[in-house]
C-alpha angles and dihedrals in degrees: 000000000000126000095260091054090050090052090049090055090048091051089051088051091053090050093049099043110029096093090053096052103093100161141040090249091054089051091051093050099041101036116009100050093045090047095054091041087055087051088060101258121134098237090186095056109087090197089064107023107033118194117211094009113200110252103163113187115214110296091348104100128190095042111151133184113214095245141355125197107216127202118189089355092301126107110253101168129026117204124199115189129200130182114280092250093053118109106230099207095090096034099074097087093074092053090044090060093048095048096064093051095060139052092243115131096198137043130191126201112194146162093191094264101051120046120191116190120203138180137166106265096135098049129005114258092001115105115238115248092232127051118244089212124033116180132186100196091206089058103030116164124218091246090054091048088056092051093044090054089062088067092060114112092245094054103030112131120159096210095048093049093045090053091049091045089054092050092047092049094053093041090052090048090050092051092052093055 
């Protein structure tokens, strides 16, 4: 099954289950874990897909991001999950705090339907305020599918994605002028 077919099945899953997902935990179990499993990550291996990854902020201890994808024992992607019915616009501040405390280069804010991808193009180790990739899975475009595929375990390469993120950021800025 190719990547596009897998995404189609995931979209169908969102359609079928979203009205039954009443909590963040239900969203994680029904949508987030299957999504990252589809992306090639072993969601049951805590060396690779770490639940409740420690992201202490300053003197505030016990801060945890929902998941971290680790490569070579270092966090590469932080994932903050909200319930499927949560609007993500006001939820980014929590992920913003976590990002600067780790070595991760990417952060994802999601509710299972919407996926917002961030990095630190504006200032090193400080998450950008706007995502470089913003996907509504129920209305995913071919160009977004291509970019999403780069986050699969088999294709993940930090430099490649950072270059593309930079291009996308400036292209999006150009379009908004």
